[in-house]
C-alpha positions, 0 to 999 in steps of 0.5 A: 934234318926235319923242319917242324911246322912245315905243314903250317908254313905251306898252308900260310903261303897258300893263303897269302898267294891270292893276296899277292896276285891281287896286289900285282893286279892293282899295280898301275899299268905303264904310261902309254906315251903320246906319239908327238909326230902324230900331233904335228901331223894333226896340226899341219892338217888343221892349218892347211884346211884353215888356209885353203880359203886363200886365193894364193898358195900356202906353205905350212911349216910345223915346228915339232915340240921337244922330243923329251916331252912325255904326254899320256896317249890320247884317243882323240886329240883336239886341235884348236886355234887359241883365242885371238890367234891368227892364220898367217906368219908365225902362229900358235896352235893348241892341241888338247886331250880330255881322256884318259888324261887331260892335257893341253899342248901349244905348238908353234908353226909358220903359215906362209902365203906365197906370191909371185913377183917380177925380178930382173932376168939379167943386169939392167942399166939406168936408162934402159927401156924394159922389155918382156925378156928383161923379166922373170918371176920368183915365188916367195912368202908374202911379207910387208916388204914384198907388198911393194914388189911389182907383179904385173908386167904391164906396169913395167914393159916400155918404162925406163929404169931410173937406176942400175939393177943387178940380175934377180933384183925385185922390181919396185915402181920407184925404180922407174923413171916417170913417164915423159909428159912431153916428148921430143917432136911432139906438138904441144900447147904453149901457155903464157900468163901476162898482166892477168891474161892467158895466151895460148899457142902451139909449137913443137917440143925440141926436148922431152921431159917429165912433169916439172922438167924444163923443155924447149919449144919451137914456135910457129914463128921459128922462135925457141922458148923454154917452159915447164912441162905439164900433163897433157902436152902443155908447156907453161912459159917461164916468166 
């Protein structure tokens, strides 16, 4: 069997072939996807650099974007802090691309400023006088709550607990008894106001107390009186 016009068909096919190749060349290339892990790394480096001015250690945690997100690959992603942004706690950081495709991505992160504070090394009872062996340190992220925790041992050692504390409990100043302004056996100044006159004498405190407590004092005459304890070892006699 002979095909007629075969020569013309082949010639037409040859003429069409260049246009077919040209059409294939004109097809868009497949989208090169941006590596999201690389963007996370850039954001972490950016935040670490910004936080390096802090006098305390900083812990940066970047939350990866949804891995289903598809962005065109960017030759030079630019990380920036949005207007009004902050650099502590939960933060938002932007990443933008200008070429070959323009896009902007916002990434969530947490910048924790770390601090050391003092906690009880073992259970302590109310009335216990604190020593160095009762203290240990914990490192945690700074927050409005930790601002009330004691960080300096000198504020605690020698002080008396006003409450029972379990092991690992952070120290606060309100957990301490106020310092006695009058101590038992201390020589105190006894003040008394009568008929517009103030009389002062000395005596020996028979009991101790904080500001405002009632304490007893033995006068030189041997008489024991009661009065209100004040700063400076002064006792104001009750009227």
